[in-house]
C-alpha positions in Angstrom: 142.8 46.3 103.0 145.2 48.6 104.8 144.3 49.1 108.5 144.5 52.9 108.3 142.0 53.1 105.4 138.5 53.4 106.9 135.2 52.7 105.3 132.9 55.7 105.4 130.5 55.3 108.4 127.4 56.4 106.6 126.3 55.6 103.0 126.2 58.6 100.7 126.4 58.7 96.9 129.0 60.8 95.2 126.4 62.1 92.8 124.3 63.8 95.5 127.3 65.0 97.5 128.7 66.9 94.5 125.6 68.8 93.3 123.5 71.5 94.9 119.9 70.7 93.9 117.0 73.2 94.1 114.2 72.6 96.7 110.5 72.8 96.1 107.4 73.2 98.4 105.0 70.5 99.6 101.6 70.3 97.8 99.1 72.2 100.1 96.0 72.1 98.0 94.3 70.2 95.2 95.3 71.2 91.7 94.4 70.4 88.1 96.9 69.7 85.3 97.3 67.9 82.0 99.8 65.3 83.3 100.5 64.3 86.9 103.9 62.6 87.4 104.8 60.7 90.6 108.6 60.3 91.1 111.5 62.7 90.8 114.1 60.5 89.1 115.3 60.2 85.6 111.9 59.0 84.2 109.8 61.6 85.9 112.1 64.5 85.2 112.8 63.6 81.6 109.1 63.1 80.9 108.2 66.3 82.7 110.9 68.1 80.5 109.6 66.6 77.3 105.9 67.3 78.0 106.4 70.8 79.4 108.4 71.5 76.2 105.1 70.7 74.3 103.2 73.3 76.4 101.5 70.7 78.5 100.7 71.7 82.1 102.6 69.2 84.3 102.9 68.6 88.0 105.6 66.4 89.4 105.3 64.9 92.9 108.0 63.3 95.0 107.5 61.6 98.4 110.9 62.9 99.5 113.2 65.2 97.5 114.2 65.1 93.8 116.9 62.6 92.7 117.3 60.8 96.0 116.0 57.4 94.9 117.5 55.0 92.4 118.7 57.7 90.0 120.7 59.3 92.8 122.4 56.0 93.6 123.1 54.8 90.0 126.4 53.7 88.4 125.4 56.1 85.6 126.4 54.1 82.5 124.7 55.1 79.3 124.9 51.9 77.4 123.0 49.3 75.4 125.2 46.6 76.9 122.9 45.3 79.7 124.7 42.1 80.5 124.6 39.0 78.4 121.1 39.5 77.0 121.0 39.8 73.2 121.5 36.1 72.5 118.9 35.3 75.1 116.4 37.8 73.7 116.8 36.5 70.2 116.0 33.0 71.4 112.9 34.2 73.3 111.5 37.2 71.3 113.1 36.9 67.9 115.5 39.1 66.0 113.0 41.9 65.2 112.0 42.6 68.8 115.6 42.2 70.0 116.8 44.7 67.4 114.1 47.1 68.6 115.3 46.8 72.2 118.8 47.8 71.0 117.4 50.6 69.0 115.6 51.9 72.0 118.8 52.0 74.1 120.6 53.8 71.3 117.8 56.3 70.9 117.9 57.0 74.7 121.7 57.7 74.4 121.0 60.1 71.5 118.3 61.9 73.4 120.6 62.5 76.3 123.3 63.7 73.9 120.8 66.1 72.2 119.7 67.5 75.5 123.3 68.1 76.7 124.1 69.8 73.4 120.9 72.0 73.3 121.4 73.3 76.8 125.2 73.2 76.9 125.1 70.9 80.0 128.4 70.3 81.8 127.8 66.9 83.2 131.1 65.0 82.7 129.7 63.2 79.6 132.3 61.0 78.1 132.2 58.4 75.3 133.6 55.1 76.5 133.6 51.5 75.3 131.5 49.1 77.4 133.0 45.7 78.1 131.7 42.4 79.5 134.6 40.2 80.6 135.0 36.8 82.1 137.8 34.7 83.8 135.6 31.6 83.9 135.7 28.9 81.3 132.0 28.4 81.8 131.2 31.8 80.2 133.5 31.6 77.2 130.8 30.0 75.0 128.2 32.5 76.2 130.5 35.4 75.2 130.9 33.9 71.8 127.1 33.4 71.4 126.6 37.0 72.5 129.2 38.2 69.9 127.2 36.3 67.3 124.0 38.1 68.4 125.8 41.4 68.2 126.8 40.6 64.6 123.2 39.7 63.7 122.1 43.0 65.1 124.9 45.0 63.5 126.2 46.2 66.9 129.7 47.6 66.6 131.8 45.2 68.8 134.9 43.2 69.3 135.7 39.9 71.0 139.1 40.0 72.6 141.3 38.4 75.3 143.0 41.6 76.2 141.6 44.7 78.0 143.5 47.7 79.5 142.3 46.9 83.0 144.9 44.9 85.0 142.7 42.0 86.0 142.8 38.3 85.0 140.5 37.6 82.1 140.0 34.8 79.5 137.7 36.7 77.2 135.9 40.1 76.8 133.2 41.4 74.6 133.4 45.1 73.8 130.5 47.3 72.7 131.9 50.4 71.0 131.0 54.0 71.6 128.8 53.9 74.7 129.0 56.6 77.4 129.0 57.7 81.0 128.1 60.9 82.8 127.1 62.7 86.0 123.3 62.1 86.1 122.4 64.7 88.6 124.3 67.5 86.8 122.4 66.5 83.7 119.0 66.2 85.3 119.3 69.4 87.4 119.4 71.4 84.1 116.4 69.5 82.7 114.5 70.4 86.0 115.5 74.1 85.5 114.4 74.1 81.8 111.1 72.3 82.6 110.3 74.8 85.4 110.9 77.7 82.9 108.2 75.9 80.7 105.7 75.9 83.6 106.4 72.6 85.4 105.1 72.5 89.0 107.2 70.5 91.4 106.1 69.4 94.9 108.5 67.6 97.2 107.6 65.8 100.5 104.3 64.9 98.8 103.4 61.2 99.0 101.0 59.8 96.4 99.0 56.9 97.8 96.3 56.1 95.2 94.8 56.9 91.8 91.1 57.5 91.5 89.0 57.4 88.4 86.0 59.5 87.5 86.0 60.9 84.0 89.7 61.4 84.3 92.3 60.0 86.8 93.3 61.9 89.9 96.4 61.3 92.1 95.5 61.2 95.8 98.1 62.3 98.3 98.6 61.1 101.8 97.3 64.5 103.0 94.1 64.1 101.0 94.8 66.5 98.2 94.1 65.6 94.6 96.0 66.2 91.4 93.3 65.9 88.8 94.7 65.3 85.3 94.2 63.7 81.9 97.2 61.4 82.3 99.2 59.9 85.2 102.8 58.8 85.0 104.0 56.4 87.7 107.7 57.1 87.7 108.1 56.1 91.3 110.5 53.1 90.7 107.9 50.7 92.1 104.3 51.4 91.0 102.5 53.0 93.9 99.2 52.3 92.2 99.0 48.7 91.0 95.6 48.9 89.2 95.3 45.1 89.6 98.2 44.7 87.2 99.7 42.4 89.9 103.2 43.9 89.6 104.4 42.4 92.9 104.0 39.0 91.4 105.8 39.9 88.2 109.0 41.5 89.4 111.6 40.9 92.1 113.8 43.5 93.9 117.6 43.3 94.1 120.2 45.4 95.9 123.7 46.2 94.7 126.6 48.1 96.4 129.0 50.8 95.3 132.3 51.9 96.7 134.2 54.9 95.4 137.9 54.7 96.0 141.2 56.3 95.1 144.0 54.0 94.0 147.7 54.5 93.1 146.8 53.4 89.5 145.6 55.6 86.7 142.2 54.5 85.3 142.7 53.3 81.7 139.3 54.3 80.4 136.3 52.1 79.6 133.3 50.7 81.5 133.6 47.1 82.7 131.2 44.4 83.9 132.0 40.7 84.6 129.8 37.9 83.3 129.9 35.7 86.3 128.7 36.0 89.9 129.3 37.8 92.1 128.9 40.9 89.9 131.8 43.3 89.5 131.3 46.5 87.6 134.0 49.1 87.2 134.1 52.7 85.9 135.7 56.0 86.9 134.6 59.5 87.9 137.1 62.3 87.4 136.9 64.7 90.4 139.2 67.8 90.2 141.5 66.0 87.8 141.8 62.9 90.0 140.2 59.5 89.3 137.6 58.0 91.7 137.1 54.3 90.8 133.6 53.1 91.2 133.5 49.4 92.1 130.0 48.0 92.0 128.3 44.6 92.5 127.3 42.0 95.1 123.8 41.7 93.8 121.3 39.9 96.1 117.5 39.9 96.6 116.4 42.7 99.0 116.1 41.7 102.6 117.8 38.3 102.1 121.3 36.9 102.6 124.3 37.9 104.7 125.0 41.2 106.5 125.0 44.0 104.0 128.3 45.4 105.4 129.9 42.1 104.2 129.0 43.1 100.6 130.8 46.4 100.9 133.8 44.6 102.4 133.8 42.1 99.5 134.0 45.0 97.0 136.8 46.5 99.1 138.7 43.3 99.2 138.4 42.9 95.4 139.5 46.5 94.8 142.5 46.1 97.2 143.6 42.8 95.5 143.5 44.1 91.9 144.1 47.9 92.2 145.1 48.9 95.7 143.2 51.4 97.8 144.8 54.7 98.9 141.6 56.3 100.0 138.0 55.1 100.6 135.8 58.1 99.7 132.2 57.0 99.4 130.0 54.0 99.7 126.3 53.6 98.9 123.8 51.0 97.8 121.0 50.9 95.3 117.9 48.9 94.5 116.3 47.9 91.3 113.6 45.6 89.9 113.7 42.8 87.4 110.7 41.7 85.3 109.9 38.2 84.5 111.5 38.4 81.0 114.2 41.1 81.8 112.5 43.7 79.6 111.1 46.8 81.4 107.4 47.4 81.8 106.7 50.8 80.1 103.2 51.8 79.1 99.6 51.7 80.5 99.4 50.1 83.9 96.7 47.7 82.6 95.1 47.4 79.2 91.9 49.1 80.4 93.5 51.9 82.3 95.3 53.6 79.4 95.5 57.0 81.0 97.8 55.8 83.8 101.3 54.9 82.7 104.0 52.9 84.5 107.7 52.7 84.0 109.5 50.0 86.1 111.7 46.9 86.0 114.9 48.5 84.6 117.2 45.8 86.0 119.9 48.3 87.0 120.1 49.9 83.6 118.0 53.0 84.4 119.9 55.6 82.5 119.0 54.3 79.1 115.8 52.5 80.1 114.5 55.4 82.2 115.2 57.8 79.3 113.5 55.7 76.7 110.6 55.2 79.2 110.1 58.9 79.4 110.3 59.3 75.6 107.9 56.3 75.0 105.3 57.6 77.5 105.5 61.1 76.3 105.0 59.9 72.7 102.0 57.9 73.8 100.5 61.0 75.5 101.3 63.5 72.7 101.2 61.4 69.6 99.0 58.5 70.9 101.6 56.0 69.5 105.2 54.9 70.0 107.5 52.6 68.1 108.2 50.8 71.4 104.7 50.4 72.9 104.3 46.7 72.0 107.9 45.8 73.0 107.6 47.3 76.5 103.9 46.8 77.1 103.3 45.9 80.8 100.4 43.7 79.7 102.6 41.3 77.7 103.1 37.8 79.0 105.6 35.6 77.2 105.1 31.9 77.9 108.9 31.3 77.8 110.5 32.1 80.2 107.8 34.0 82.1 105.8 31.1 83.5 108.9 29.5 85.1 110.0 32.9 86.4 106.5 33.6 87.7 106.4 30.4 89.6 109.9 30.7 91.1 109.5 34.4 92.0 106.3 33.8 93.9 107.5 30.6 95.6 110.4 32.7 96.9 107.9 35.3 98.3 105.8 32.5 99.9 108.9 31.0 101.5 110.0 34.2 103.1 106.5 35.1 104.2 106.1 31.8 106.1 109.7 31.8 107.4 109.2 35.2 108.9 106.1 34.2 110.7 107.5 31.0 112.2 110.9 32.4 113.0 111.7 32.5 116.7 114.0 35.0 118.2 115.0 35.7 121.7 117.9 38.2 121.4 118.5 40.3 124.5 118.1 44.0 123.8 120.5 44.8 126.7 123.3 43.2 124.7 123.0 45.6 121.8 126.0 47.8 121.1 125.5 51.3 119.7 124.6 51.2 115.9 123.4 47.6 116.2 119.9 46.1 115.7 118.2 42.9 116.5 114.9 41.1 116.0 113.3 39.9 119.2 109.9 39.1 120.7 108.2 41.7 122.9 104.9 40.5 124.4 104.9 37.8 121.8 105.2 40.2 118.9 108.2 40.1 116.4 109.9 43.4 117.0 112.9 45.1 115.4 115.1 47.2 117.8 117.9 49.5 116.8 120.2 51.3 119.2 121.6 54.5 117.7 125.1 56.1 118.4 123.7 57.8 121.5 122.3 54.5 122.8 118.7 55.6 122.2 116.5 52.6 121.3 113.9 52.5 118.4 111.5 49.6 118.2 109.1 48.8 115.4 106.7 46.0 114.5 108.6 44.1 111.7 105.5 43.2 109.7 105.7 44.9 106.3 102.7 47.2 105.5 102.6 46.0 101.9 101.5 42.3 102.1 102.6 41.3 105.6 106.0 39.7 105.2 108.6 40.2 108.0 111.3 42.8 107.4 115.0 42.1 108.2 117.8 44.5 109.3 120.1 46.0 106.7 123.2 47.0 108.6 124.9 48.8 105.7 122.1 51.3 105.2 120.5 51.2 108.7 117.1 50.2 107.3 114.5 47.5 107.7 114.1 45.7 104.3 111.3 43.4 103.2 112.5 40.1 101.5 109.3 39.7 99.6 108.7 42.8 97.5 111.5 45.1 98.5 109.8 47.7 100.7 112.4 49.5 102.8 111.9 51.5 106.1 114.1 53.7 108.2 115.1 52.5 111.6 112.3 54.6 113.0 109.8 52.9 110.7 109.2 55.5 107.9 108.9 54.3 104.3 112.1 54.7 102.3 111.1 52.7 99.3 107.8 51.2 98.1 105.6 49.4 97.3 104.6 49.9 101.0 102.8 53.2 101.6 102.5 53.2 105.4 105.2 53.3 108.1 105.9 50.3 110.3 104.0 50.4 113.6 106.2 51.8 116.4 106.6 49.7 119.6 106.9 51.3 123.0 109.7 49.9 125.1 109.2 49.9 128.9 
C-alpha cells in the first residue's frame, strides 16, 4: 500500500458517520406494556415498528444507543445468497425446509422494499446481483453442486466464468436481483414511524434478567421492571438464556471492513468468495463517488493474530487488485453462528413461549433480522408463523449438530484452560502509548492498556460470563473473550454480551 495512504486511527462505520440519529432518555421508573423489546438493531426496531403498527403498546430498551451494535457495523447486503449453503441444507434438512429458508429470505427483502415504498425512504436502495466466486479448483465442484441446488429451488441464477470485477476467478455463481442499501437511513425512518404509533424507547438502559410471575418482566440493571405480556430478545446475544444453553449452541466470529476509494469505477454487483480467507466486495455511493467496501478475515472472537493484521490483509488485497487512492473508514463486526447455520428465532425454550429470541444470523442480519422481526411479530399477533418450525430455537438436528456441539464446546474448554495456565511476565514500563499487555500483578492475570496520553488502565482479565480469560483486540481497543464472544472496553465496561457485568478494575501502585 502506498506509504502516504494512512489507515484511520480509530474504527468507525460509514453507516453511523453518515446519519444523524435521534436520542432517547434512560428508563427511570418501572413501566407496563404489551411487548418489551431489548436491543435497538434491525430486529428490535423492525419488530417494534410492526407491533406498534398493530396498536400494541411497545417499549424498546438498549444498553447503549440505537443502531450501534451489529446492525450499525454490517455490510448491508439484502440477499438470500448466504454463502454456499443450499446444497448443504438440502442434504441435511431436505428440499422443503430449504425452500422455506429461501422463501423467508425473499419475504424479508420484499418487506424491506414495501416499507421503503410506503414511507418513501431515501436509503440508497439498489437492486444488484449477488455473486459467489472462486479461484480455487477445490471449490469448482461445490459451485456446480450449489447451482444444481438453486435449480431445484427455482432460484434465478447463472453459473459463469466471467464477472465484471477485475480479479482472477475460475467460476462464479450469480443469484439474480438481490439488493443493497443504507441500513441506518432505512431504520431511522422506521423508528420515527413507530414512535408516532406510540413506541417508547429507552437508551442507556441495560436489561439483566427476565422474571416470571403471571407474565414476564424485564429487569434492568437499575432495578426497574418492564412488565409485559411478551419479551423479545433482540440483543444479538440473548441476555436471558432461560436454560436454553445458548452459549453451548453458538460460536462468535469477528470480521473486518475497510472502506476505500480507488482509481477504478465500481462495476456493480455484490461479491463474495467461496474460499478462506473471506473476501466480500460491494460499493457505497457517496456524493456521486464510489466507496468500495472490502470485507472479510473471519476468525473466532478473542482468538488468532493481532486484529490490526486483519485490516492490513484486506488493505493488501484491495491494493493488489484495485489500487487504493484513499483509505476512508475501517470497522469490525461480530456475529454468531448456530450449530446447523440456521438462525434461532422463536420462544427461548419450549416452556417459555412468552419470551422470544432472535440470534445466530451468521453475518446475514439484514434478511435474517427482518424475517426474525416478522416471524416473532406474527407469533405474537397471530399466534402462528409459516417459519416457526424452521427457525425454532428448540430444534436439534442430529446431523451435523452433534459434531458441531462437541467441537464448539471442546474449543471453549481449551481456551478456558489455556487462559488459566498461561504465564505472562510482560513489563508494563515497556508499553508504548496505545498498546496493551497481559501480565501478572500480585499473582493475578491482569490486562493493562496505555492510552495516547500515557494513562494506564488495568483490569482483571477474567470474563464475567463463565470465567474464561479475555485477550486484547488491538484493532478495536477492546478485551475480547475467546469462549463466548463477550467484549469489554479498555476500561472494563461491557461492549457486547453475553457478559452483563464489567471486568474488575485493578489499582496500579
